[in-house]
Each structure stands twice: as C-alpha cells, then as structure tokens.
Z-matrix of the N, CA and C atoms (Angstrom, degrees):
N
C 1 1.472
C 2 1.526 1 106.80
N 3 1.368 2 117.23 1 129.32
C 4 1.457 3 124.15 2 179.27
C 5 1.464 4 108.56 3 -73.46
N 6 1.341 5 115.54 4 145.48
C 7 1.492 6 119.10 5 -178.96
C 8 1.548 7 109.86 6 -94.09
N 9 1.289 8 113.94 7 157.73
C 10 1.455 9 122.27 8 179.45
C 11 1.497 10 111.66 9 -76.25
N 12 1.336 11 119.04 10 160.97
C 13 1.449 12 124.25 11 -179.93
C 14 1.490 13 112.05 12 -57.59
N 15 1.343 14 118.20 13 -40.99
C 16 1.461 15 120.73 14 -176.61
C 17 1.502 16 111.88 15 -67.93
N 18 1.333 17 117.49 16 -28.50
C 19 1.449 18 119.59 17 173.79
C 20 1.489 19 110.91 18 -65.93
N 21 1.339 20 120.12 19 -39.26
C 22 1.446 21 123.38 20 176.79
C 23 1.521 22 110.28 21 -61.19
N 24 1.335 23 116.47 22 -37.47
C 25 1.435 24 119.44 23 179.62
C 26 1.524 25 114.60 24 -70.39
N 27 1.350 26 117.63 25 -33.29
C 28 1.426 27 121.15 26 -173.71
C 29 1.570 28 114.14 27 -92.29
N 30 1.294 29 119.20 28 -33.90
C 31 1.401 30 118.61 29 -172.03
C 32 1.532 31 116.81 30 -90.42
N 33 1.270 32 122.42 31 -54.43
C 34 1.431 33 117.88 32 -170.32
C 35 1.506 34 116.89 33 -67.43
N 36 1.296 35 122.81 34 -94.59
C 37 1.437 36 122.65 35 -173.44
C 38 1.548 37 114.92 36 -76.78
N 39 1.303 38 118.45 37 -46.97
C 40 1.401 39 123.40 38 -178.04
C 41 1.519 40 111.31 39 -65.36
N 42 1.348 41 115.79 40 -42.89
C 43 1.424 42 120.33 41 178.26
C 44 1.558 43 112.00 42 -59.41
N 45 1.380 44 112.71 43 -43.14
C 46 1.501 45 119.66 44 179.16
C 47 1.548 46 108.79 45 -59.50
N 48 1.324 47 116.34 46 -45.80
C 49 1.503 48 119.18 47 -178.82
C 50 1.520 49 111.05 48 -67.47
N 51 1.310 50 118.75 49 -40.56
C 52 1.435 51 122.30 50 178.60
C 53 1.548 52 112.40 51 -60.47
N 54 1.318 53 115.21 52 -48.17
C 55 1.449 54 119.56 53 178.17
C 56 1.512 55 111.79 54 -62.79
N 57 1.321 56 118.18 55 -42.11
C 58 1.478 57 120.14 56 179.02
C 59 1.510 58 110.89 57 -64.76
N 60 1.335 59 119.26 58 -39.35
C 61 1.446 60 123.21 59 -179.71
C 62 1.604 61 109.38 60 -66.72
N 63 1.324 62 114.99 61 -42.07
C 64 1.441 63 118.86 62 178.32
C 65 1.523 64 112.02 63 -65.04
N 66 1.305 65 117.23 64 -38.12
C 67 1.461 66 119.94 65 173.66
C 68 1.486 67 111.70 66 -60.36
N 69 1.330 68 117.96 67 -42.23
C 70 1.466 69 122.35 68 177.72
C 71 1.519 70 110.66 69 -58.66
N 72 1.386 71 116.47 70 -45.90
C 73 1.409 72 121.47 71 -177.95
C 74 1.564 73 112.54 72 -66.66
N 75 1.305 74 115.00 73 -43.65
C 76 1.475 75 121.25 74 -178.15
C 77 1.485 76 113.21 75 -66.32
N 78 1.327 77 113.83 76 -45.71
C 79 1.494 78 118.23 77 -174.74
C 80 1.574 79 110.40 78 -81.28
N 81 1.266 80 117.89 79 -18.63
C 82 1.474 81 121.37 80 174.42
C 83 1.555 82 111.25 81 62.69
N 84 1.297 83 115.83 82 61.18
C 85 1.455 84 119.14 83 -177.66
C 86 1.553 85 109.99 84 -82.56
N 87 1.336 86 113.90 85 80.48
C 88 1.465 87 120.48 86 -172.61
C 89 1.558 88 112.22 87 -69.57
N 90 1.285 89 118.41 88 -20.74
C 91 1.491 90 120.30 89 -178.16
C 92 1.504 91 110.19 90 -78.34
N 93 1.338 92 118.27 91 -8.16
C 94 1.462 93 118.65 92 -177.68
C 95 1.581 94 110.64 93 -81.82
N 96 1.282 95 113.18 94 73.73
C 97 1.451 96 120.23 95 175.38
C 98 1.482 97 111.46 96 -132.70
N 99 1.275 98 116.91 97 166.46
C 100 1.439 99 118.64 98 -179.21
C 101 1.507 100 110.95 99 147.92
N 102 1.293 101 118.32 100 -179.08
C 103 1.428 102 121.42 101 -174.63
C 104 1.572 103 113.48 102 -67.42
N 105 1.326 104 115.86 103 -28.36
C 106 1.462 105 118.62 104 179.03
C 107 1.526 106 111.96 105 69.67
N 108 1.311 107 117.61 106 -174.38
C 109 1.453 108 119.78 107 -178.76
C 110 1.508 109 111.34 108 -70.88
N 111 1.358 110 116.49 109 159.26
C 112 1.420 111 121.08 110 177.40
C 113 1.485 112 111.08 111 -72.16
N 114 1.327 113 117.07 112 171.40
C 115 1.499 114 123.29 113 -176.62
C 116 1.546 115 109.62 114 -62.39
N 117 1.325 116 117.29 115 -39.65
C 118 1.438 117 119.34 116 179.75
C 119 1.490 118 112.87 117 -63.18
N 120 1.370 119 116.35 118 -43.61
C 121 1.459 120 121.47 119 178.80
C 122 1.515 121 110.24 120 -68.26
N 123 1.331 122 120.34 121 -37.19
C 124 1.462 123 122.72 122 176.31
C 125 1.527 124 109.80 123 -62.02
N 126 1.321 125 119.22 124 -42.49
C 127 1.477 126 122.66 125 179.14
C 128 1.446 127 111.12 126 -63.79
N 129 1.373 128 116.29 127 -47.22
C 130 1.487 129 118.54 128 -178.76
C 131 1.545 130 109.05 129 -63.83
N 132 1.309 131 117.87 130 -42.45
C 133 1.469 132 120.74 131 -178.29
C 134 1.529 133 111.42 132 -65.60
N 135 1.331 134 118.57 133 -40.51
C 136 1.424 135 122.76 134 178.69
C 137 1.557 136 109.34 135 -63.45
N 138 1.276 137 116.67 136 -48.18
C 139 1.492 138 121.36 137 178.16
C 140 1.507 139 110.19 138 -57.88
N 141 1.337 140 116.56 139 -48.80
C 142 1.458 141 121.80 140 -178.34
C 143 1.524 142 110.93 141 -61.32
N 144 1.341 143 116.55 142 -40.03
C 145 1.453 144 119.78 143 178.88
C 146 1.530 145 111.33 144 -65.24
N 147 1.293 146 116.38 145 -42.16
C 148 1.519 147 120.45 146 176.27
C 149 1.519 148 111.35 147 -59.37
N 150 1.334 149 114.17 148 -43.37
C 151 1.480 150 117.68 149 179.77
C 152 1.542 151 108.61 150 -63.19
N 153 1.322 152 116.72 151 -40.80
C 154 1.478 153 122.13 152 178.82
C 155 1.530 154 109.56 153 -60.45
N 156 1.334 155 118.36 154 -45.13
C 157 1.468 156 119.73 155 179.93
C 158 1.551 157 111.09 156 -61.15
N 159 1.322 158 114.28 157 -43.94
C 160 1.462 159 117.12 158 -179.90
C 161 1.557 160 110.06 159 -65.24
N 162 1.311 161 115.91 160 -43.92
C 163 1.486 162 118.62 161 -179.66
C 164 1.504 163 113.09 162 -61.29
N 165 1.335 164 116.39 163 -44.76
C 166 1.504 165 118.54 164 -178.20
C 167 1.509 166 110.27 165 -72.58
N 168 1.310 167 119.55 166 -22.92
C 169 1.469 168 121.14 167 173.90
C 170 1.480 169 113.16 168 -56.64
N 171 1.338 170 115.78 169 -36.94
C 172 1.455 171 119.44 170 -175.84
C 173 1.552 172 112.13 171 -92.46
N 174 1.292 173 118.69 172 0.61
C 175 1.452 174 119.37 173 174.02
C 176 1.515 175 109.12 174 -77.29
N 177 1.282 176 116.16 175 137.37
C 178 1.469 177 120.75 176 178.66
C 179 1.532 178 111.13 177 -86.37
N 180 1.313 179 115.94 178 111.71
C 181 1.455 180 120.53 179 -179.16
C 182 1.515 181 108.27 180 -96.92
N 183 1.298 182 116.44 181 140.10
C 184 1.483 183 121.82 182 176.85
C 185 1.554 184 106.01 183 -133.32
N 186 1.320 185 112.21 184 151.43
C 187 1.476 186 118.90 185 176.91
C 188 1.525 187 106.22 186 -82.62
N 189 1.314 188 116.53 187 92.67
C 190 1.463 189 122.39 188 -177.60
C 191 1.549 190 106.51 189 -143.36
N 192 1.297 191 115.16 190 -168.01
C 193 1.490 192 120.55 191 -177.25
C 194 1.546 193 109.24 192 -62.07
N 195 1.328 194 117.77 193 -43.97
C 196 1.430 195 120.18 194 -179.34
C 197 1.490 196 111.17 195 -60.55
N 198 1.285 197 118.10 196 -38.25
C 199 1.502 198 122.90 197 176.85
C 200 1.506 199 109.95 198 -57.19
N 201 1.357 200 116.56 199 -50.86
C 202 1.485 201 118.89 200 -177.95
C 203 1.492 202 113.67 201 -69.64
N 204 1.302 203 119.47 202 -33.24
C 205 1.468 204 121.94 203 173.10
C 206 1.503 205 109.67 204 -64.63
N 207 1.343 206 117.62 205 -47.31
C 208 1.453 207 122.78 206 176.85
C 209 1.552 208 112.27 207 -57.42
N 210 1.304 209 115.65 208 -43.54
C 211 1.496 210 120.84 209 -178.33
C 212 1.523 211 108.96 210 -65.74
N 213 1.338 212 117.53 211 -38.63
C 214 1.478 213 121.40 212 179.00
C 215 1.534 214 109.55 213 -63.41
N 216 1.350 215 116.01 214 -42.74
C 217 1.423 216 120.06 215 -180.00
C 218 1.545 217 110.02 216 -66.69
N 219 1.326 218 118.62 217 -39.56
C 220 1.462 219 119.60 218 174.92
C 221 1.539 220 112.94 219 -60.47
N 222 1.347 221 114.58 220 -42.18
C 223 1.465 222 117.68 221 178.99
C 224 1.518 223 109.80 222 -62.13
N 225 1.307 224 116.19 223 -43.42
C 226 1.554 225 119.64 224 177.18
C 227 1.506 226 110.39 225 -55.91
N 228 1.364 227 115.97 226 -45.13
C 229 1.486 228 119.70 227 179.45
C 230 1.508 229 111.13 228 -62.64
N 231 1.346 230 116.78 229 -37.72
C 232 1.469 231 119.06 230 178.21
C 233 1.527 232 113.25 231 -68.55
N 234 1.381 233 115.33 232 -32.22
C 235 1.447 234 117.34 233 174.26
C 236 1.522 235 113.20 234 -65.32
N 237 1.331 236 115.62 235 -37.10
C 238 1.440 237 120.49 236 175.27
C 239 1.531 238 110.46 237 -64.66
N 240 1.370 239 116.81 238 -43.67
C 241 1.500 240 121.77 239 173.24
C 242 1.513 241 109.10 240 -51.52
N 243 1.301 242 116.07 241 -54.35
C 244 1.484 243 121.31 242 -172.57
C 245 1.508 244 109.26 243 -62.79
N 246 1.345 245 119.30 244 -37.16
C 247 1.459 246 124.16 245 175.90
C 248 1.510 247 111.49 246 -61.48
N 249 1.330 248 116.92 247 -42.16
C 250 1.437 249 120.18 248 176.60
C 251 1.544 250 112.71 249 -63.96
N 252 1.320 251 114.41 250 -43.49
C 253 1.464 252 118.83 251 179.03
C 254 1.528 253 110.57 252 -64.67
N 255 1.309 254 117.70 253 -37.62
C 256 1.432 255 120.43 254 179.60
C 257 1.526 256 110.82 255 -62.07
N 258 1.359 257 114.85 256 -41.94
C 259 1.483 258 119.21 257 177.58
C 260 1.509 259 112.93 258 -65.57
N 261 1.325 260 116.97 259 -27.69
C 262 1.451 261 121.29 260 -178.02
C 263 1.488 262 114.83 261 -84.53
N 264 1.330 263 115.54 262 -3.94
C 265 1.496 264 117.11 263 175.52
C 266 1.537 265 109.99 264 -63.65
N 267 1.273 266 114.55 265 164.58
C 268 1.452 267 117.89 266 176.80
C 269 1.524 268 111.26 267 -71.15
N 270 1.324 269 116.74 268 130.46
C 271 1.480 270 124.65 269 178.06
C 272 1.526 271 105.36 270 -125.81
N 273 1.307 272 118.36 271 97.44
C 274 1.470 273 121.10 272 -177.15
C 275 1.490 274 113.76 273 -56.30
N 276 1.355 275 117.27 274 -28.77
C 277 1.421 276 120.62 275 -177.21
C 278 1.564 277 113.06 276 -77.85
N 279 1.336 278 114.30 277 -14.56
C 280 1.459 279 118.88 278 -178.87
C 281 1.502 280 108.84 279 -109.57
N 282 1.328 281 115.84 280 109.26
C 283 1.429 282 120.86 281 -170.36
C 284 1.538 283 112.72 282 -97.21
N 285 1.359 284 119.09 283 -16.63
C 286 1.441 285 118.94 284 -174.86
C 287 1.532 286 112.37 285 -69.39
N 288 1.320 287 116.81 286 156.11
C 289 1.454 288 119.77 287 -175.25
C 290 1.472 289 114.55 288 -76.95
N 291 1.351 290 117.07 289 -34.08
C 292 1.408 291 123.59 290 -177.59
C 293 1.584 292 109.26 291 -84.96
N 294 1.287 293 118.43 292 122.57
C 295 1.465 294 123.53 293 176.95
C 296 1.488 295 108.35 294 -78.34
N 297 1.363 296 117.85 295 110.62
C 298 1.464 297 121.87 296 178.29
C 299 1.498 298 113.27 297 -123.90
N 300 1.303 299 116.12 298 27.09
C 301 1.475 300 121.40 299 -179.64
C 302 1.533 301 107.74 300 -119.70
N 303 1.366 302 115.88 301 173.36
C 304 1.429 303 120.32 302 -178.59
C 305 1.510 304 112.60 303 62.58
N 306 1.279 305 118.81 304 -139.07
C 307 1.470 306 122.83 305 179.89
C 308 1.481 307 111.39 306 -63.48
N 309 1.343 308 117.90 307 -23.39
C 310 1.434 309 122.28 308 -177.67
C 311 1.561 310 112.32 309 -75.89
N 312 1.323 311 115.10 310 0.25
C 313 1.496 312 118.61 311 171.60
C 314 1.514 313 108.23 312 -80.34
N 315 1.327 314 118.46 313 -23.04
C 316 1.476 315 119.20 314 -175.71
C 317 1.557 316 114.75 315 -116.40
N 318 1.347 317 115.33 316 -10.20
C 319 1.471 318 119.92 317 179.56
C 320 1.535 319 109.37 318 -153.15
N 321 1.337 320 117.23 319 123.53
C 322 1.463 321 119.69 320 176.67
C 323 1.499 322 111.52 321 -71.36
N 324 1.305 323 119.43 322 -23.97
C 325 1.469 324 122.86 323 -174.71
C 326 1.491 325 110.64 324 -127.97
N 327 1.302 326 117.39 325 54.98
C 328 1.426 327 121.71 326 -176.71
C 329 1.528 328 114.17 327 -63.38
N 330 1.321 329 118.06 328 -30.73
C 331 1.503 330 121.20 329 -179.49
C 332 1.524 331 108.82 330 -69.29
N 333 1.325 332 115.73 331 -40.86
C 334 1.474 333 119.71 332 179.67
C 335 1.505 334 109.31 333 -67.05
N 336 1.314 335 117.81 334 -41.29
C 337 1.428 336 123.18 335 176.97
C 338 1.538 337 112.86 336 -63.49
N 339 1.357 338 114.74 337 -42.31
C 340 1.443 339 120.06 338 177.10
C 341 1.527 340 111.10 339 -62.21
N 342 1.322 341 116.99 340 -40.98
C 343 1.425 342 118.99 341 178.51
C 344 1.537 343 113.19 342 -63.63
N 345 1.322 344 115.67 343 -39.86
C 346 1.474 345 118.30 344 177.33
C 347 1.568 346 111.30 345 -68.36
N 348 1.325 347 116.67 346 -38.47
C 349 1.446 348 118.49 347 175.83
C 350 1.492 349 110.50 348 -62.29
N 351 1.323 350 116.66 349 -47.67
C 352 1.465 351 119.92 350 176.54
C 353 1.523 352 114.42 351 -56.28
N 354 1.296 353 115.92 352 -43.57
C 355 1.503 354 120.00 353 178.06
C 356 1.538 355 109.54 354 -66.57
N 357 1.317 356 117.03 355 -36.54
C 358 1.484 357 117.63 356 176.56
C 359 1.546 358 110.00 357 -59.76
N 360 1.332 359 114.56 358 -37.67
C 361 1.499 360 118.05 359 178.15
C 362 1.515 361 109.57 360 -61.65
N 363 1.354 362 118.32 361 -41.80
C 364 1.420 363 121.98 362 178.09
C 365 1.518 364 111.64 363 -60.48
N 366 1.328 365 115.54 364 -45.11
C 367 1.461 366 120.83 365 178.43
C 368 1.540 367 110.02 366 -58.70
N 369 1.307 368 115.68 367 -46.26
C 370 1.502 369 120.78 368 -176.74
C 371 1.529 370 109.69 369 -65.82
N 372 1.358 371 116.40 370 -37.97
C 373 1.473 372 120.47 371 179.37
C 374 1.571 373 110.96 372 -54.72
N 375 1.300 374 115.11 373 -34.58
C 376 1.477 375 118.29 374 -176.80
C 377 1.510 376 113.39 375 -94.17
N 378 1.317 377 118.52 376 26.42
C 379 1.458 378 125.58 377 -174.65
C 380 1.530 379 111.96 378 -48.96
N 381 1.330 380 116.17 379 109.44
C 382 1.470 381 123.08 380 174.46
C 383 1.494 382 107.12 381 -149.46
N 384 1.376 383 117.98 382 77.77
C 385 1.458 384 120.88 383 -171.55
C 386 1.539 385 113.83 384 -57.45
N 387 1.277 386 120.83 385 -26.73
C 388 1.494 387 121.93 386 -179.51
C 389 1.496 388 114.11 387 -83.31
N 390 1.299 389 116.59 388 -7.16
C 391 1.476 390 121.11 389 -173.95
C 392 1.548 391 111.06 390 -87.42
N 393 1.322 392 117.48 391 131.76
C 394 1.452 393 122.48 392 177.89
C 395 1.551 394 108.59 393 -61.66
N 396 1.318 395 116.46 394 -42.10
C 397 1.456 396 121.18 395 -179.86
C 398 1.508 397 112.17 396 -60.81
N 399 1.296 398 117.48 397 -36.49
C 400 1.459 399 123.63 398 178.19
C 401 1.480 400 110.26 399 -67.49
N 402 1.349 401 118.07 400 -38.16
C 403 1.494 402 121.77 401 176.49
C 404 1.576 403 107.54 402 -66.93
N 405 1.257 404 118.87 403 -42.37
C 406 1.472 405 123.63 404 176.10
C 407 1.520 406 109.54 405 -58.14
N 408 1.304 407 116.86 406 -40.08
C 409 1.484 408 121.43 407 179.92
C 410 1.538 409 107.77 408 -65.28
N 411 1.284 410 120.52 409 -40.87
C 412 1.481 411 119.57 410 176.83
C 413 1.510 412 112.98 411 -66.36
N 414 1.366 413 117.25 412 -37.45
C 415 1.441 414 119.77 413 176.02
C 416 1.555 415 109.90 414 -63.26
N 417 1.354 416 115.45 415 -41.81
C 418 1.444 417 121.30 416 177.92
C 419 1.545 418 109.43 417 -58.65
N 420 1.323 419 115.00 418 -46.21
C 421 1.496 420 119.61 419 -178.61
C 422 1.536 421 110.35 420 -61.63
N 423 1.316 422 119.01 421 -41.88
C 424 1.431 423 120.38 422 180.00
C 425 1.493 424 111.88 423 -67.49
N 426 1.369 425 117.12 424 -37.52
C 427 1.461 426 121.10 425 173.95
C 428 1.530 427 111.90 426 -63.75
N 429 1.338 428 115.68 427 -36.30
C 430 1.468 429 119.84 428 176.70
C 431 1.499 430 112.98 429 -62.17
N 432 1.348 431 116.18 430 -35.44
C 433 1.439 432 119.76 431 176.98
C 434 1.519 433 110.26 432 -65.41
N 435 1.350 434 117.51 433 -41.27
C 436 1.474 435 121.72 434 179.51
C 437 1.553 436 108.47 435 -63.72
N 438 1.334 437 116.33 436 -46.79
C 439 1.466 438 121.10 437 178.08
C 440 1.508 439 112.41 438 -59.71
N 441 1.350 440 115.33 439 -43.82
C 442 1.429 441 120.61 440 179.26
C 443 1.551 442 110.82 441 -60.81
N 444 1.281 443 116.15 442 -44.43
C 445 1.440 444 122.79 443 -177.18
C 446 1.567 445 109.92 444 -62.70
N 447 1.319 446 115.92 445 -42.79
C 448 1.464 447 117.75 446 -179.57
C 449 1.540 448 110.56 447 -66.44
N 450 1.320 449 116.94 448 -35.50
C 451 1.494 450 121.87 449 174.92
C 452 1.483 451 110.24 450 -62.98
N 453 1.317 452 117.13 451 -44.35
C 454 1.500 453 121.56 452 -176.89
C 455 1.547 454 109.35 453 -63.90
N 456 1.353 455 116.23 454 -43.27
C 457 1.445 456 119.18 455 -178.20
C 458 1.572 457 109.06 456 -64.80
N 459 1.285 458 117.58 457 -40.20
C 460 1.463 459 122.03 458 173.86
C 461 1.522 460 112.96 459 -61.00
N 462 1.317 461 116.43 460 -44.50
C 463 1.491 462 120.90 461 -178.56
C 464 1.533 463 108.16 462 -67.61
N 465 1.307 464 119.01 463 -38.34
C 466 1.444 465 119.23 464 -179.18
C 467 1.575 466 111.76 465 -66.03
N 468 1.311 467 114.91 466 -34.05
C 469 1.484 468 118.11 467 175.95
C 470 1.539 469 109.07 468 -63.96
N 471 1.278 470 117.53 469 -41.78
C 472 1.509 471 120.78 470 179.37
C 473 1.529 472 110.58 471 -69.80
N 474 1.344 473 116.43 472 -30.55
C 475 1.459 474 119.50 473 178.77
C 476 1.543 475 109.07 474 -71.77
N 477 1.303 476 118.39 475 -33.29
C 478 1.479 477 121.17 476 177.78
C 479 1.522 478 108.28 477 -64.32
N 480 1.379 479 114.72 478 -44.10
C 481 1.451 480 117.96 479 179.25
C 482 1.522 481 112.33 480 -64.66
N 483 1.368 482 115.98 481 -37.22
C 484 1.425 483 122.37 482 -174.81
C 485 1.537 484 112.68 483 -76.69
N 486 1.343 485 117.16 484 -41.36
C 487 1.440 486 122.00 485 -173.94
C 488 1.539 487 115.21 486 -109.08
N 489 1.319 488 117.89 487 -12.21
C 490 1.472 489 122.98 488 173.89
C 491 1.507 490 112.15 489 68.86
N 492 1.308 491 113.13 490 -141.72
C 493 1.476 492 121.89 491 -173.63
C 494 1.506 493 112.77 492 -60.65
N 495 1.338 494 118.04 493 -31.97
C 496 1.454 495 121.12 494 179.53
C 497 1.541 496 109.03 495 -58.28
N 498 1.331 497 116.57 496 -41.25
C 499 1.486 498 119.96 497 -178.49
C 500 1.508 499 110.63 498 -74.75
N 501 1.317 500 116.52 499 -36.89
C 502 1.487 501 119.73 500 177.72
C 503 1.538 502 109.59 501 -61.22
N 504 1.330 503 118.45 502 -44.16
C 505 1.398 504 121.96 503 177.49
C 506 1.527 505 111.57 504 -61.80
N 507 1.277 506 116.01 505 -38.69
C 508 1.480 507 123.31 506 178.00
C 509 1.522 508 109.28 507 -62.46
N 510 1.312 509 118.93 508 -45.15
C 511 1.454 510 121.97 509 177.74
C 512 1.513 511 115.35 510 -61.34
N 513 1.353 512 114.63 511 -26.41
C 514 1.458 513 119.08 512 177.90
C 515 1.574 514 111.48 513 -79.75
N 516 1.346 515 117.18 514 -25.15
C 517 1.441 516 120.47 515 -179.42
C 518 1.543 517 114.20 516 -91.61
N 519 1.332 518 116.35 517 -29.35
C 520 1.492 519 118.29 518 -171.49
C 521 1.536 520 108.48 519 -124.37
N 522 1.345 521 116.44 520 135.03
C 523 1.481 522 119.16 521 179.89
C 524 1.496 523 112.50 522 -67.69
N 525 1.314 524 116.26 523 158.55
C 526 1.461 525 122.33 524 -178.08
C 527 1.546 526 111.19 525 -62.39
N 528 1.298 527 116.51 526 -45.62
C 529 1.474 528 120.74 527 -179.07
C 530 1.493 529 114.93 528 -112.36
N 531 1.356 530 113.30 529 -64.61
C 532 1.474 531 117.67 530 176.72
C 533 1.513 532 109.08 531 -163.83
N 534 1.321 533 115.34 532 156.19
C 535 1.493 534 119.53 533 175.05
C 536 1.504 535 113.19 534 67.25
N 537 1.304 536 115.88 535 157.71
C 538 1.482 537 119.67 536 173.54
C 539 1.528 538 106.57 537 -95.27
N 540 1.358 539 111.46 538 133.45
C 541 1.507 540 116.92 539 177.65
C 542 1.513 541 109.58 540 -96.10
C-alpha cells in the first residue's frame, strides 16, 4: 500500500529530527555545549540535510516488511540518542569535563552514530532495489557517512584543544564509533 504525502513528511527525516530534538528537551542534556562545528561545516551539513529531505521526499514508501525493519532500526538509533542525552545530563558527583560514562564508555561519538543508524532506517524503509532513485539514496547515505566522519575528526581535534590530556586519555580507552578495532 502506497503511503500518503503527509506520511512522507512526518516519518522519515523530519520525524527523526523532531524525535531527537524532543528527547534533547525532555532529558535536559545541559552538558551538551561547546564550540560545535565551524561555519563551513555547518553550511555543508545544512545543505546536505536539505538535499536529503528532497531526495527522501521522492522515495516511494510502502507499509511492508522493509518499512517495519527500517522503523525498528530508527527506534534503535533513537534509543542510542536518548542514552547519549542521559549521559550528558548534569551529574553533581561527576566533576570531570570529559563525559566517559553511560553510552560514552563504548562510543565517543554515539550521537553521530545514532544519526547514521536512524538514517539507515530511513533508507531501508524505502527499499526499492530496482529504482534508480533508491540507488541514489544509498550513494547519498554512503557520502553522508564520509561527511559525518570528517566532522567527527574535526570535532575531536577541537576537543583535544578544549579538554587536553583528559580527552587524549579518553580517546585511548574508548573507540570513536563502536567496538574495539
């Protein structure tokens, strides 16, 4: 069954962003402050996000097995987001600057990883292997991983400047995304 236009607007990308923002507000992750990405990276990310919204608008979503698998993956990504926000809440007993508890014991960049997992769910929701647009969506997803990685490397350099040796020690203990390589 083909989905209506309003469903495309609410579920894939915009829905993912809205849920993530609401989690941030509800959980009150006050420690999530800092210089953030530079203006160039913000501009590239914004443009890339707009292109993604336009691209996924033209993907034909159906309520089928791929839809439910994609939705499950999105929910998993949102659980990782929420875990990151929970770790970023104020913990009076934890005075150090670098957050190395909760999800940040296993991934230094869990929010970035969660975003990529969520977007993978969006890609899978639109499963149409014979469609040229679907292939373009996969290429877009792979390019988003490359863009995300370059942003993470840049952010980690600024975190080393900001937090010094404490962050360097943290990078030695905890992998950038997940698992020990």
